[in-house]
Residue frames as a rotation matrix with the C-alpha (Angstrom) as fourth column:
MET 1
-0.734 0.385 0.560 -83.37
-0.502 -0.863 -0.064 34.30
0.458 -0.328 0.826 198.70
ASN 2
-0.914 0.389 -0.112 -85.78
0.369 0.686 -0.627 33.17
-0.167 -0.615 -0.771 201.40
THR 3
-0.253 0.930 0.266 -89.58
0.877 0.105 0.469 33.33
0.408 0.352 -0.842 201.34
ALA 4
0.331 0.387 -0.860 -89.84
0.800 -0.599 0.038 36.18
-0.501 -0.701 -0.508 203.85
LYS 5
-0.498 -0.598 -0.628 -87.56
0.143 -0.771 0.621 38.43
-0.855 0.219 0.470 201.80
ARG 6
-0.863 0.262 0.432 -89.48
0.467 0.088 0.880 37.68
0.192 0.961 -0.198 198.60
ALA 7
0.099 0.978 -0.186 -92.71
0.979 -0.062 0.194 38.59
0.178 -0.201 -0.963 200.35
LYS 8
0.126 -0.122 -0.985 -91.24
0.524 -0.835 0.170 41.89
-0.842 -0.537 -0.042 201.56
ILE 9
-0.864 -0.499 -0.067 -90.06
0.180 -0.430 0.885 42.78
-0.471 0.752 0.461 198.06
PHE 10
-0.651 0.666 0.364 -93.47
0.557 0.094 0.825 42.21
0.516 0.740 -0.432 196.48
SER 11
0.204 0.696 -0.688 -95.21
0.963 -0.269 0.013 43.88
-0.176 -0.665 -0.725 199.40
ARG 12
-0.278 -0.393 -0.877 -93.24
0.264 -0.909 0.323 47.05
-0.924 -0.141 0.356 198.68
PHE 13
-0.978 -0.014 0.208 -93.97
0.208 -0.132 0.969 46.83
0.014 0.991 0.132 194.97
GLN 14
-0.236 0.972 0.020 -97.68
0.871 0.202 0.448 46.53
0.431 0.124 -0.894 195.80
GLU 15
0.204 0.282 -0.937 -97.63
0.785 -0.620 -0.016 49.43
-0.585 -0.732 -0.348 198.23
ASN 16
-0.582 -0.542 -0.606 -95.84
0.072 -0.777 0.626 51.62
-0.810 0.320 0.491 195.68
ASN 17
-0.696 0.345 -0.630 -98.05
-0.713 -0.226 0.664 50.56
0.087 0.911 0.403 192.75
PRO 18
-0.438 0.557 0.706 -101.26
-0.418 0.569 -0.708 48.78
-0.796 -0.605 -0.016 193.86
HIS 19
0.543 0.741 0.395 -102.77
0.094 0.414 -0.905 48.37
-0.835 0.529 0.155 190.39
PRO 20
-0.446 -0.788 -0.424 -100.00
-0.412 -0.241 0.879 47.86
-0.795 0.566 -0.217 187.80
THR 21
0.676 0.624 0.393 -100.85
0.101 0.449 -0.888 47.11
-0.730 0.640 0.241 184.19
THR 22
-0.023 -0.662 0.749 -99.17
0.936 0.249 0.248 46.72
-0.351 0.707 0.614 180.84
GLU 23
-0.307 -0.162 -0.938 -98.05
0.005 -0.986 0.169 49.94
-0.952 0.047 0.304 179.16
LEU 24
-0.966 0.085 0.245 -99.43
0.255 0.147 0.956 48.69
0.045 0.985 -0.164 175.84
ASN 25
-0.544 0.818 -0.184 -102.75
-0.662 -0.554 -0.504 50.29
-0.515 -0.152 0.844 174.90
TYR 26
-0.887 0.345 -0.308 -105.57
0.019 0.692 0.722 47.88
0.462 0.634 -0.620 174.04
SER 27
-0.422 0.803 0.420 -109.27
-0.904 -0.341 -0.257 47.33
-0.063 -0.488 0.870 174.70
THR 28
0.761 0.647 -0.038 -109.85
-0.648 0.757 -0.080 43.68
-0.023 0.086 0.996 173.70
PRO 29
0.432 -0.602 0.671 -107.90
-0.008 0.742 0.671 40.40
-0.902 -0.295 0.315 173.80
PHE 30
0.638 -0.176 0.749 -107.44
0.764 0.267 -0.588 40.64
-0.097 0.947 0.305 170.03
GLU 31
0.830 -0.337 0.444 -105.97
-0.149 -0.902 -0.406 44.14
0.537 0.271 -0.799 170.23
LEU 32
0.609 -0.632 0.480 -103.67
-0.632 -0.021 0.774 42.99
-0.479 -0.775 -0.412 173.03
LEU 33
0.526 -0.394 0.753 -102.49
0.454 0.879 0.143 40.01
-0.719 0.267 0.642 170.97
ILE 34
0.698 -0.233 0.677 -101.66
0.618 -0.282 -0.734 42.26
0.362 0.931 -0.053 168.03
ALA 35
0.813 -0.379 0.442 -99.97
-0.470 -0.875 0.114 44.87
0.343 -0.300 -0.890 170.23
VAL 36
0.551 -0.626 0.552 -97.79
-0.376 0.404 0.834 42.26
-0.745 -0.667 -0.013 171.92
MET 37
0.556 -0.332 0.762 -96.85
0.735 0.625 -0.264 40.76
-0.389 0.707 0.591 168.55
LEU 38
0.747 -0.231 0.623 -95.82
0.289 -0.730 -0.619 44.23
0.598 0.643 -0.479 167.39
SER 39
0.854 -0.344 0.390 -93.83
-0.519 -0.616 0.592 44.89
0.037 -0.708 -0.705 170.56
ALA 40
0.750 -0.620 0.229 -91.24
0.529 0.771 0.355 42.16
-0.397 -0.145 0.906 169.95
GLN 41
-0.256 -0.954 0.154 -87.84
0.934 -0.203 0.293 43.87
-0.248 0.218 0.944 169.64
ALA 42
-0.294 0.222 0.930 -89.66
0.345 -0.882 0.320 47.22
0.891 0.415 0.182 169.77
THR 43
-0.996 -0.072 -0.051 -90.76
0.076 -0.399 -0.914 49.62
0.046 -0.914 0.403 172.49
ASP 44
-0.273 0.947 -0.167 -94.24
0.908 0.197 -0.370 49.88
-0.318 -0.253 -0.914 173.96
VAL 45
-0.116 0.172 -0.978 -94.09
0.029 -0.984 -0.176 53.61
-0.993 -0.049 0.109 173.26
GLY 46
-0.818 -0.272 -0.507 -93.45
-0.475 -0.178 0.862 52.98
-0.325 0.946 0.017 169.58
VAL 47
-0.818 0.572 0.061 -96.24
0.551 0.749 0.368 50.41
0.164 0.335 -0.928 169.37
ASN 48
-0.141 0.808 -0.572 -98.69
0.769 -0.275 -0.577 52.74
-0.623 -0.521 -0.583 171.11
LYS 49
-0.436 -0.061 -0.898 -98.01
-0.332 -0.917 0.223 55.41
-0.836 0.395 0.380 168.50
ALA 50
-0.908 -0.007 -0.420 -99.00
-0.410 0.234 0.882 53.08
0.092 0.972 -0.215 165.67
THR 51
-0.856 0.514 -0.057 -101.93
0.517 0.854 -0.059 51.12
0.018 -0.080 -0.997 167.10
PRO 52
-0.408 0.790 -0.459 -104.60
0.047 -0.483 -0.874 53.84
-0.912 -0.378 0.159 167.58
ALA 53
-0.190 0.304 -0.934 -104.95
-0.911 -0.409 0.053 54.41
-0.365 0.861 0.355 163.84
LEU 54
-0.841 -0.180 -0.511 -104.58
-0.395 0.849 0.352 50.70
0.370 0.497 -0.785 163.15
PHE 55
-0.837 0.533 -0.126 -107.23
0.496 0.642 -0.584 49.59
-0.231 -0.551 -0.802 165.64
ASN 56
-0.348 0.719 -0.602 -109.54
-0.374 -0.695 -0.614 52.37
-0.859 0.012 0.511 164.47
LYS 57
-0.169 0.219 -0.961 -109.55
-0.984 0.019 0.177 50.69
0.057 0.976 0.212 161.06
ALA 58
0.110 0.093 -0.990 -109.09
-0.341 0.939 0.051 47.07
0.934 0.332 0.135 162.04
ASN 59
-0.379 -0.198 0.904 -109.99
-0.918 -0.047 -0.394 45.93
0.121 -0.979 -0.164 165.55
THR 60
0.541 0.485 0.687 -111.16
-0.508 0.840 -0.193 42.42
-0.670 -0.244 0.701 164.65
PRO 61
-0.345 -0.693 0.634 -109.51
0.134 0.632 0.764 39.54
-0.929 0.348 -0.125 162.78
LYS 62
0.258 0.535 0.804 -111.95
0.877 0.219 -0.428 39.99
-0.405 0.816 -0.413 159.87
LYS 63
0.979 0.109 -0.170 -111.24
0.051 -0.949 -0.311 43.71
-0.195 0.296 -0.935 159.52
MET 64
0.226 -0.970 -0.090 -107.49
-0.492 -0.193 0.849 43.15
-0.841 -0.148 -0.521 159.85
LEU 65
-0.280 -0.266 0.923 -107.60
0.521 0.765 0.378 40.51
-0.806 0.586 -0.076 157.13
ALA 66
0.622 0.602 0.500 -109.62
0.760 -0.310 -0.571 42.86
-0.189 0.736 -0.651 154.91
LEU 67
0.731 -0.435 -0.526 -107.02
-0.284 -0.895 0.344 45.56
-0.620 -0.102 -0.778 155.48
GLY 68
0.934 -0.357 -0.015 -104.47
0.170 0.482 -0.860 43.34
0.315 0.800 0.510 153.79
GLU 69
0.457 -0.833 -0.311 -100.75
0.853 0.311 0.420 42.81
-0.253 -0.457 0.852 154.30
GLU 70
-0.298 -0.631 0.716 -99.59
0.813 -0.562 -0.156 45.79
0.501 0.536 0.680 152.24
ASN 71
0.289 0.486 0.825 -101.86
-0.058 -0.851 0.522 48.28
0.956 -0.199 -0.218 153.97
LEU 72
0.957 0.023 -0.291 -100.94
0.277 0.240 0.930 46.79
0.091 -0.970 0.223 157.32
LYS 73
0.102 -0.995 -0.021 -97.24
0.995 0.103 -0.004 47.19
0.006 -0.021 1.000 156.56
ASP 74
-0.244 -0.149 0.958 -97.83
0.420 -0.907 -0.034 50.83
0.874 0.394 0.284 155.70
MET 75
0.606 0.607 0.514 -99.58
-0.194 -0.514 0.836 51.42
0.771 -0.606 -0.194 159.04
ILE 76
0.961 -0.275 -0.014 -96.89
0.099 0.298 0.949 49.77
-0.257 -0.914 0.314 161.16
LYS 77
0.646 -0.733 0.213 -93.78
0.461 0.152 -0.874 50.73
0.608 0.663 0.437 159.17
THR 78
0.330 -0.525 0.784 -92.40
-0.649 -0.729 -0.215 52.77
0.685 -0.438 -0.582 162.08
ILE 79
0.680 -0.004 0.733 -92.08
-0.631 0.505 0.589 49.55
-0.373 -0.863 0.341 164.11
ASN 80
-0.370 -0.928 -0.040 -89.02
-0.870 0.331 0.366 47.33
-0.326 0.170 -0.930 163.93
LEU 81
-0.944 -0.097 0.315 -89.38
0.006 0.950 0.313 44.19
-0.330 0.297 -0.896 161.76
TYR 82
-0.292 0.927 -0.235 -92.71
-0.605 -0.370 -0.706 45.50
-0.741 -0.064 0.668 160.42
LYS 83
-0.213 0.207 -0.955 -92.65
-0.926 0.268 0.265 43.40
0.311 0.941 0.135 157.24
THR 84
-0.800 -0.135 -0.584 -92.33
-0.008 0.977 -0.214 40.11
0.600 -0.167 -0.783 159.07
LYS 85
-0.870 0.489 -0.065 -94.81
0.062 -0.021 -0.998 41.20
-0.490 -0.872 -0.012 161.71
ALA 86
-0.261 0.798 -0.543 -97.40
-0.895 -0.411 -0.173 42.14
-0.361 0.441 0.822 159.08
LYS 87
-0.360 0.059 -0.931 -97.09
-0.601 0.749 0.279 38.71
0.714 0.660 -0.234 157.50
HIS 88
-0.917 -0.042 -0.396 -97.46
0.247 0.720 -0.649 36.99
0.312 -0.693 -0.650 160.88
ILE 89
-0.729 0.675 -0.112 -100.46
-0.282 -0.445 -0.850 39.13
-0.624 -0.588 0.515 161.87
ILE 90
-0.172 0.673 -0.720 -102.35
-0.983 -0.072 0.168 38.43
0.061 0.736 0.674 158.65
LYS 91
-0.474 -0.054 -0.879 -101.73
-0.223 0.973 0.060 34.68
0.852 0.224 -0.474 158.99
THR 92
-0.979 0.115 -0.170 -102.79
0.193 0.234 -0.953 34.83
-0.070 -0.966 -0.251 162.66
CYS 93
-0.481 0.848 -0.223 -106.05
-0.710 -0.526 -0.468 36.53
-0.514 -0.067 0.855 161.66
GLU 94
-0.186 0.369 -0.911 -106.72
-0.777 0.512 0.366 33.78
0.601 0.776 0.191 159.12
LEU 95
-0.715 -0.155 -0.682 -106.21
0.189 0.896 -0.402 31.15
0.673 -0.416 -0.611 161.83
LEU 96
-0.914 0.403 -0.032 -108.38
-0.104 -0.309 -0.945 33.04
-0.391 -0.861 0.325 164.31
ILE 97
-0.245 0.857 -0.453 -111.23
-0.950 -0.305 -0.064 33.22
-0.193 0.415 0.889 161.80
ASN 98
-0.034 0.201 -0.979 -110.95
-0.688 0.706 0.169 29.67
0.725 0.679 0.114 160.47
GLU 99
-0.352 -0.243 -0.904 -110.12
0.262 0.901 -0.345 27.78
0.899 -0.358 -0.254 163.66
HIS 100
-0.791 -0.042 -0.610 -111.30
0.611 -0.058 -0.789 29.92
-0.002 -0.997 0.071 166.59
ASN 101
0.198 0.960 0.200 -114.43
0.952 -0.237 0.192 31.73
0.232 0.153 -0.961 165.38
SER 102
0.140 -0.281 0.949 -112.46
0.237 -0.922 -0.308 35.01
0.961 0.268 -0.063 165.56
ILE 103
0.922 0.185 0.341 -111.99
-0.285 -0.276 0.918 34.61
0.264 -0.943 -0.201 169.34
VAL 104
-0.062 -0.994 0.092 -108.53
-0.739 -0.016 -0.674 34.72
0.671 -0.110 -0.733 170.90
PRO 105
0.441 0.267 -0.857 -108.05
0.170 0.913 0.372 31.34
0.881 -0.310 0.357 172.61
GLU 106
0.554 -0.200 0.808 -107.43
-0.805 -0.376 0.459 31.19
0.212 -0.905 -0.369 176.35
SER 107
0.916 -0.287 0.282 -104.76
0.200 0.932 0.301 28.54
-0.349 -0.220 0.911 175.94
ARG 108
0.211 -0.921 -0.329 -100.98
-0.564 -0.389 0.729 28.83
-0.799 0.032 -0.601 175.77
GLU 109
-0.381 -0.350 0.856 -100.81
0.346 0.804 0.483 25.81
-0.857 0.480 -0.185 173.47
GLU 110
0.414 0.626 0.661 -103.26
0.866 -0.048 -0.497 27.35
-0.279 0.778 -0.562 170.99
LEU 111
0.887 -0.103 -0.450 -101.69
-0.122 -0.992 -0.013 30.82
-0.445 0.067 -0.893 171.19
GLU 112
-0.022 -1.000 -0.018 -98.25
-0.397 -0.007 0.918 29.44
-0.917 0.028 -0.397 170.43
LYS 113
-0.018 0.087 0.996 -99.58
0.755 0.655 -0.043 27.96
-0.656 0.751 -0.078 167.18
PHE 114
0.935 0.353 -0.018 -99.89
0.268 -0.742 -0.615 31.47
-0.230 0.570 -0.789 165.76
PRO 115
0.286 -0.881 0.378 -96.84
0.829 0.030 -0.559 32.64
0.481 0.473 0.738 163.76
GLY 116
-0.268 -0.496 0.826 -94.69
0.043 -0.863 -0.504 35.07
0.963 -0.100 0.252 165.71
VAL 117
0.506 0.482 0.715 -96.24
-0.719 -0.222 0.658 34.08
0.476 -0.848 0.235 169.03
GLY 118
-0.372 -0.687 -0.625 -93.84
-0.033 0.682 -0.730 32.45
0.928 -0.251 -0.276 171.47
ARG 119
-0.127 0.295 -0.947 -94.15
0.876 0.480 0.032 31.57
0.464 -0.826 -0.320 175.12
LYS 120
-0.824 -0.243 -0.511 -93.51
0.490 -0.758 -0.430 35.14
-0.283 -0.605 0.744 176.31
THR 121
-0.835 0.551 0.005 -96.19
-0.437 -0.668 0.602 36.66
0.335 0.500 0.799 174.06
ALA 122
-0.164 0.794 -0.586 -98.66
0.198 0.608 0.769 33.94
0.966 0.010 -0.257 175.03
ASN 123
-0.357 -0.035 -0.933 -98.00
0.919 0.164 -0.358 34.57
0.166 -0.986 -0.026 178.71
VAL 124
-0.985 0.008 -0.174 -98.61
0.022 -0.985 -0.170 38.31
-0.172 -0.171 0.970 178.32
VAL 125
-0.517 0.845 -0.138 -101.98
-0.476 -0.150 0.867 37.63
0.712 0.513 0.479 176.67
LEU 126
-0.085 0.480 -0.873 -102.96
0.514 0.772 0.374 34.99
0.853 -0.417 -0.313 179.23
SER 127
-0.600 -0.236 -0.764 -102.04
0.798 -0.243 -0.552 37.27
-0.055 -0.941 0.335 182.13
ASN 128
-0.942 0.121 -0.313 -103.51
-0.091 -0.990 -0.110 40.56
-0.323 -0.076 0.943 180.91
ALA 129
-0.578 0.755 -0.311 -106.51
-0.625 -0.165 0.763 39.41
0.525 0.635 0.567 178.90
PHE 130
0.188 0.685 -0.704 -107.57
-0.128 0.728 0.674 36.40
0.974 -0.037 0.224 180.96
GLY 131
0.492 0.046 0.870 -106.08
-0.809 -0.347 0.476 36.89
0.323 -0.937 -0.133 184.43
HIS 132
0.807 -0.274 -0.523 -103.86
0.295 0.954 -0.046 33.82
0.512 -0.117 0.851 184.43
HIS 133
0.835 -0.547 0.058 -101.01
-0.290 -0.349 0.891 33.77
-0.467 -0.761 -0.450 186.95
THR 134
0.641 -0.639 0.425 -98.27
0.766 0.501 -0.402 33.66
0.044 0.583 0.811 184.34
ILE 135
0.500 -0.571 -0.651 -94.99
-0.061 -0.773 0.632 35.58
-0.864 -0.277 -0.421 184.21
ALA 136
0.910 -0.174 0.376 -93.73
0.396 0.105 -0.912 36.54
0.119 0.979 0.165 180.78
VAL 137
0.405 -0.843 -0.354 -89.96
0.429 -0.166 0.888 36.78
-0.807 -0.511 0.294 181.10
ASP 138
0.913 -0.209 0.349 -88.56
0.221 -0.465 -0.857 39.52
0.342 0.860 -0.379 178.87
THR 139
0.005 -0.997 0.074 -85.07
0.466 -0.063 -0.882 41.04
0.885 0.039 0.465 179.09
HIS 140
-0.117 0.002 0.993 -86.15
-0.635 -0.769 -0.074 43.30
0.764 -0.639 0.091 181.99
ILE 141
0.765 0.487 0.421 -87.57
-0.632 0.445 0.634 40.49
0.122 -0.751 0.649 184.13
PHE 142
0.737 -0.567 -0.367 -84.66
0.427 0.812 -0.397 38.20
0.523 0.136 0.841 183.30
ARG 143
-0.228 -0.863 0.451 -82.22
0.146 -0.488 -0.861 40.86
0.963 -0.131 0.237 184.51
VAL 144
-0.012 0.288 0.958 -84.17
-0.818 -0.553 0.156 41.88
0.574 -0.782 0.242 187.62
ALA 145
0.905 0.424 -0.030 -84.82
-0.343 0.771 0.537 38.32
0.251 -0.476 0.843 188.75
ASN 146
0.511 -0.789 -0.341 -81.18
0.625 0.613 -0.484 37.32
0.591 0.034 0.806 188.45
ARG 147
-0.295 -0.654 0.696 -79.80
-0.011 -0.727 -0.687 40.55
0.956 -0.210 0.207 189.93
THR 148
0.071 0.419 0.905 -82.06
-0.850 -0.449 0.274 40.71
0.521 -0.789 0.324 192.95
GLY 149
-0.917 -0.374 0.140 -81.98
-0.395 0.796 -0.458 37.01
0.060 -0.475 -0.878 193.69
LEU 150
-0.054 0.980 0.191 -85.73
-0.884 0.042 -0.465 36.55
-0.464 -0.194 0.864 193.22
ALA 151
0.814 0.241 0.529 -85.02
-0.007 0.914 -0.406 33.78
-0.581 0.327 0.746 190.70
HIS 152
-0.178 -0.930 -0.323 -81.71
-0.653 -0.134 0.746 32.70
-0.737 0.343 -0.583 189.22
GLY 153
0.526 0.327 0.785 -81.64
0.307 0.788 -0.534 31.10
-0.793 0.522 0.314 185.81
LYS 154
-0.578 -0.809 -0.104 -79.58
0.116 -0.208 0.971 30.96
-0.808 0.550 0.214 182.62
THR 155
-0.840 0.379 0.389 -82.66
0.437 0.044 0.899 30.92
0.323 0.924 -0.203 180.38
PRO 156
-0.625 0.685 0.374 -85.95
-0.669 -0.717 0.196 32.85
0.403 -0.128 0.906 180.38
ARG 157
0.251 0.760 -0.599 -87.85
-0.245 0.649 0.720 29.59
0.936 -0.034 0.349 180.98
ALA 158
-0.269 -0.424 -0.865 -85.72
0.714 0.515 -0.474 28.79
0.647 -0.745 0.164 184.04
VAL 159
-0.993 -0.074 0.095 -86.40
0.005 -0.812 -0.584 32.25
0.120 -0.579 0.806 185.46
GLU 160
-0.287 0.958 0.012 -90.12
-0.694 -0.216 0.687 31.94
0.661 0.189 0.726 184.65
ASP 161
0.224 0.352 -0.909 -90.34
0.232 0.887 0.400 28.61
0.947 -0.300 0.117 186.45
GLY 162
-0.604 -0.556 -0.570 -88.43
0.686 0.001 -0.728 29.98
0.405 -0.831 0.381 189.44
LEU 163
-0.912 0.297 0.284 -90.63
-0.359 -0.911 -0.200 33.07
0.199 -0.284 0.938 189.75
GLU 164
-0.032 0.978 -0.206 -93.89
-0.623 0.142 0.769 31.17
0.781 0.153 0.605 189.37
LYS 165
0.108 0.002 -0.994 -92.77
0.480 0.876 0.054 28.61
0.871 -0.483 0.094 191.94
ASN 166
-0.447 -0.523 -0.726 -91.40
0.865 -0.046 -0.499 31.02
0.227 -0.851 0.474 194.56
THR 167
-0.805 0.228 0.548 -93.47
-0.202 -0.973 0.108 34.20
0.558 -0.024 0.830 194.26
PRO 168
-0.831 0.555 0.033 -96.07
0.092 0.196 -0.976 34.35
-0.549 -0.808 -0.214 197.08
LYS 169
-0.510 0.653 0.559 -99.46
0.857 0.442 0.266 33.50
-0.074 0.615 -0.785 195.57
GLN 170
0.384 0.760 -0.524 -101.11
0.701 -0.609 -0.370 36.79
-0.601 -0.225 -0.767 196.53
TYR 171
0.115 -0.440 -0.891 -98.61
-0.313 -0.867 0.388 38.65
-0.943 0.234 -0.237 194.33
LEU 172
-0.457 -0.403 0.793 -98.53
0.488 0.631 0.602 36.36
-0.743 0.663 -0.092 191.29
GLN 173
0.471 0.748 0.468 -101.20
0.813 -0.161 -0.560 38.24
-0.344 0.644 -0.684 189.32
ASN 174
0.999 -0.014 -0.049 -99.21
-0.027 -0.961 -0.276 41.48
-0.043 0.277 -0.960 189.29
ALA 175
0.434 -0.900 0.047 -95.64
0.245 0.168 0.955 40.22
-0.867 -0.403 0.293 189.64
HIS 176
0.082 -0.377 0.923 -94.99
0.986 0.166 -0.020 40.42
-0.145 0.911 0.385 185.90
HIS 177
0.661 0.260 0.704 -95.91
0.468 -0.876 -0.116 44.11
0.586 0.406 -0.701 185.73
TRP 178
0.949 -0.312 -0.048 -93.95
-0.134 -0.535 0.834 45.12
-0.286 -0.785 -0.550 188.81
LEU 179
0.255 -0.915 0.314 -90.81
0.440 0.399 0.805 43.40
-0.861 -0.067 0.504 187.60
VAL 180
0.169 -0.139 0.976 -91.06
0.971 -0.146 -0.188 44.81
0.168 0.980 0.110 184.06
LEU 181
0.830 0.226 0.509 -91.56
0.195 -0.974 0.114 48.34
0.522 0.005 -0.853 185.33
HIS 182
0.811 -0.583 -0.049 -88.76
-0.054 -0.158 0.986 47.95
-0.582 -0.797 -0.160 187.88
GLY 183
0.058 -0.821 0.568 -86.39
0.740 0.418 0.527 46.79
-0.670 0.390 0.632 185.16
ARG 184
0.286 0.145 0.947 -87.49
0.888 -0.411 -0.205 49.45
0.360 0.900 -0.247 182.70
TYR 185
0.637 0.145 0.757 -87.23
0.074 -0.989 0.128 52.45
0.767 -0.026 -0.641 185.02
VAL 186
0.793 -0.335 0.509 -85.06
-0.600 -0.285 0.748 51.53
-0.105 -0.898 -0.426 188.04
CYS 187
0.290 -0.683 0.670 -83.01
-0.084 0.679 0.729 48.36
-0.953 -0.268 0.139 187.66
LYS 188
0.807 0.052 -0.589 -81.70
-0.555 -0.276 -0.785 49.42
-0.203 0.960 -0.194 184.26
ALA 189
0.914 -0.405 -0.020 -79.27
0.359 0.830 -0.427 47.32
0.189 0.383 0.904 182.25
ARG 190
0.209 -0.926 0.314 -76.22
0.393 -0.215 -0.894 49.58
0.895 0.311 0.319 182.16
LYS 191
-0.838 -0.493 0.236 -76.59
0.017 -0.454 -0.891 51.55
0.546 -0.742 0.389 185.34
PRO 192
0.003 0.879 -0.476 -79.27
0.758 0.309 0.574 50.53
0.652 -0.363 -0.666 187.83
LEU 193
-0.085 0.069 0.994 -80.60
-0.314 -0.949 0.039 53.34
0.946 -0.309 0.102 190.03
CYS 194
-0.174 -0.051 -0.983 -79.73
0.641 0.752 -0.153 51.56
0.747 -0.657 -0.098 193.27
PRO 195
-0.961 -0.264 -0.087 -79.64
0.229 -0.576 -0.785 54.66
0.158 -0.774 0.613 195.53
THR 196
-0.610 0.790 0.069 -83.32
-0.791 -0.600 -0.119 55.40
-0.052 -0.127 0.991 194.86
CYS 197
-0.483 0.394 -0.782 -84.49
-0.208 0.816 0.540 51.76
0.850 0.423 -0.313 194.61
LEU 198
0.163 0.663 0.731 -87.31
-0.894 -0.214 0.393 50.88
0.417 -0.718 0.558 197.01
ILE 199
0.988 0.151 -0.043 -85.97
-0.120 0.906 0.405 47.35
0.100 -0.395 0.913 197.55
LYS 200
0.349 -0.936 -0.052 -82.24
-0.502 -0.140 -0.853 48.17
0.791 0.324 -0.519 197.75
ASP 201
-0.221 -0.430 0.876 -81.94
-0.975 0.115 -0.189 46.77
-0.020 -0.896 -0.444 201.29
LEU 202
0.434 0.477 0.764 -83.57
-0.455 0.848 -0.271 43.50
-0.778 -0.230 0.585 200.24
CYS 203
0.888 -0.123 -0.442 -81.86
-0.410 0.223 -0.885 43.06
0.207 0.967 0.147 196.88
GLU 204
0.702 -0.625 0.341 -78.96
0.165 0.608 0.776 40.61
-0.693 -0.489 0.530 196.79
TYR 205
0.819 -0.428 0.383 -77.11
0.362 -0.132 -0.923 42.23
0.445 0.894 0.047 193.88
PRO 206
0.429 -0.711 -0.557 -73.49
0.839 0.085 0.538 42.59
-0.335 -0.698 0.633 195.05
ASN 207
-0.602 -0.749 0.276 -72.47
0.794 -0.526 0.305 45.44
-0.083 0.403 0.912 192.72
LYS 208
0.476 0.866 -0.152 -74.98
0.855 -0.496 -0.151 48.13
-0.206 -0.058 -0.977 193.64
THR 209
-0.118 -0.447 0.887 -74.36
0.612 -0.736 -0.290 51.59
0.782 0.508 0.360 192.21
LYS 210
-0.216 -0.046 -0.975 -73.76
0.923 -0.335 -0.189 54.51
-0.318 -0.941 0.115 194.58
């Protein structure tokens, strides 16, 4: 895919949705970190149902640690893998308090030291909480990038590198959100909604649905 076509695709995304944002509900970098940790192999909708009550009780590392692993598990038990996630969150809070003065670090290297935080989670936090031009490649972005031709790659990291290298700079801040939303609601896994897609004439996917 050439540069002009990429620019047209993102221009249409911007025109259709000028101010995209994550669908996870949060009000601080700490809440975002916890929400993204909870969202692994779970839906944003499911996470958003659990976090209001959780953040009402524990919206800082100190309060979350005081809540304790068992109480935390009880509050997030509707979320997939809640036992493991509770353990990771409590340990993360300990590290935040002891090593970062309870402040979420603005560093991918430091974020990835927390249990349960991989490159994708770190990128989401860096992008949404701190405005970094990172693209967190989840299953939606991986699919959309490969299908459309925006970035081909056999691994999430390869797609991430391709998108960050080739996406026009003026669109990098919001590219992650546009691609996630496009994959979630239009370019679906089993049956993409090609007839109503706003970039169908620019997309290079050869097997478009009719």
